[in-house]
C-alpha positions as CSV (number, residue, x, y, z in Angstrom):
1,X,-2.9,-3.5,-7.5
2,X,-1.2,-6.9,-9.5
3,X,-2.6,-10.6,-9.1
4,X,0.3,-11.9,-12.1
5,X,0.4,-8.6,-14.0
6,X,-3.8,-8.6,-14.2
7,X,-4.8,-5.2,-12.9
8,X,-6.6,-4.7,-9.8
9,X,-7.8,-1.0,-9.7
10,X,-7.8,-0.2,-5.5
11,X,-9.7,3.5,-5.1
12,X,-10.5,5.4,-2.4
13,X,-13.1,3.6,-0.8
14,X,-10.2,0.9,0.3
15,X,-8.0,3.7,2.4
16,X,-9.1,4.4,5.3
17,X,-8.9,7.2,7.6
18,X,-6.2,8.5,9.3
19,X,-5.1,6.6,12.1
20,X,-2.8,7.9,15.7
21,X,0.2,5.1,15.6
22,X,3.1,6.6,18.2
23,X,6.2,5.2,16.2
24,X,9.2,4.6,18.9
25,X,12.1,7.0,17.3
26,X,9.6,10.4,17.5
27,X,8.5,9.6,13.5
28,X,5.1,10.6,12.4
29,X,2.0,9.4,14.6
30,X,-0.5,9.6,11.8
31,X,-1.0,7.4,8.7
32,X,-3.7,6.5,6.1
33,X,-3.7,1.8,5.7
34,X,-5.1,0.8,2.2
35,X,-6.2,-2.0,2.8
36,X,-7.7,-5.3,0.9
37,X,-8.9,-8.9,0.5
38,X,-8.0,-11.2,-1.3
39,X,-10.4,-13.2,-3.3
40,X,-10.2,-16.7,-3.0
41,X,-7.5,-18.3,-4.8
42,X,-6.8,-21.6,-7.0
43,X,-3.6,-23.8,-5.7
44,X,-0.5,-21.9,-7.1
45,X,1.9,-18.8,-7.3
46,X,1.3,-15.8,-7.4
47,X,3.1,-12.4,-7.8
48,X,0.7,-10.2,-6.2
49,X,1.9,-6.1,-6.9
50,X,1.0,-3.4,-5.0
51,X,2.1,0.7,-5.4
52,X,1.7,3.6,-4.7
53,X,2.6,6.9,-4.5
54,X,2.5,9.9,-1.6
55,X,3.0,13.8,-2.2
56,X,1.0,17.0,-0.9
57,X,2.0,19.8,1.8
58,X,3.7,17.7,4.3
59,X,6.0,15.4,1.4
60,X,7.2,18.7,0.3
61,X,8.1,19.8,4.1
62,X,10.8,17.1,3.2
63,X,12.2,18.8,0.4
64,X,11.5,16.0,-1.9
65,X,7.9,16.3,-4.8
66,X,6.3,13.0,-3.7
67,X,7.5,10.0,-2.5
68,X,7.1,6.4,-4.5
69,X,6.5,2.7,-3.1
70,X,6.0,-0.3,-4.6
71,X,5.7,-4.1,-3.1
72,X,5.4,-7.3,-4.4
73,X,4.5,-10.1,-2.6
74,X,5.1,-14.4,-4.0
75,X,2.4,-16.3,-2.3
76,X,2.0,-19.7,-2.5
77,X,-1.8,-21.7,-1.5
78,X,-1.0,-25.2,-1.0
């Protein structure tokens, strides 16, 4: 995770155990969740980015080697 370009690594301690969540479209039901609380931020606007990769036997079974995702949020503290 980065906050305005400053790196804030999230390691395995931020990862949940597998969570069972039925999907209405018949898709997968077991997810790993990554979560973190942000520190108190001063007034202003911030860019928060979270990215990561998923790989392994389950992903390879879909015909791809890995999956990558980047999520970028703009947060305004008033």
